[in-house]
C-alpha positions as CSV (number, residue, x, y, z in Angstrom):
1,M,71.8,-85.2,-86.0
2,R,68.1,-86.2,-85.7
3,V,67.0,-89.8,-85.6
4,E,63.6,-90.3,-86.8
5,F,61.1,-93.3,-86.6
6,E,58.7,-93.9,-89.5
7,N,55.9,-96.0,-88.6
8,R,53.8,-98.1,-90.8
9,H,51.0,-94.6,-91.7
10,D,53.8,-92.8,-92.4
11,V,53.9,-90.7,-89.3
12,R,57.2,-89.7,-88.1
13,R,58.5,-88.6,-84.5
14,V,62.0,-87.6,-83.2
15,I,63.8,-90.4,-81.3
16,G,67.1,-89.0,-80.5
17,E,69.4,-86.9,-81.2
18,C,73.3,-87.1,-81.0
19,E,76.8,-86.2,-82.5
20,T,77.9,-88.9,-84.6
21,E,76.6,-91.4,-86.9
22,K,77.7,-94.2,-85.1
23,E,75.3,-92.5,-82.0
24,A,72.6,-92.4,-84.5
25,F,72.6,-96.5,-85.1
26,K,73.1,-97.3,-81.7
27,I,70.1,-95.1,-81.1
28,I,67.9,-97.0,-83.6
29,Y,69.5,-100.5,-82.4
30,D,68.8,-99.4,-79.0
31,F,65.0,-98.5,-80.1
32,L,64.6,-102.0,-81.9
33,K,65.8,-103.4,-78.3
34,E,63.4,-102.0,-76.7
35,H,60.5,-102.6,-79.0
36,N,61.9,-106.5,-79.3
37,Y,62.3,-106.3,-82.9
38,R,65.1,-108.2,-84.3
39,S,66.6,-107.0,-87.3
40,Y,68.1,-109.5,-89.6
41,Y,69.8,-106.5,-92.3
42,T,70.5,-103.2,-92.5
43,R,70.0,-101.5,-95.5
44,I,71.1,-98.1,-95.6
45,N,70.1,-95.3,-98.7
46,E,71.3,-91.9,-98.8
47,V,68.6,-89.4,-100.1
48,D,71.1,-86.7,-100.2
49,E,73.7,-85.3,-98.3
50,H,72.3,-84.4,-95.0
51,H,69.8,-87.5,-95.4
52,L,70.1,-91.2,-94.6
53,W,67.4,-93.4,-95.3
54,V,67.6,-97.2,-93.2
55,D,65.7,-100.2,-93.3
56,V,66.1,-102.9,-90.8
57,G,63.4,-105.0,-92.4
58,S,60.1,-104.6,-91.4
59,H,59.1,-103.3,-94.8
60,T,56.8,-100.8,-93.4
61,E,58.6,-98.9,-90.9
62,F,61.8,-97.1,-91.1
63,F,64.1,-94.7,-89.5
64,H,65.5,-91.5,-91.0
65,I,69.1,-89.6,-90.1
66,Y,69.1,-86.0,-90.5
67,K,72.9,-84.2,-90.5
């Protein structure tokens, strides 16, 4: 799996690689912690069977998990 971060300018970058969805969310939450961002909710949308779109409450920045 590949985890990407999408910034407010729609620029994406890979922030990690993993084997399981659980590890993918650990990569996301570690990234948030490193950037001193506190997420009050997590919303997950399945774009298709190979792509999850993850909203952590910033309104302009998102994460993508590719299976």
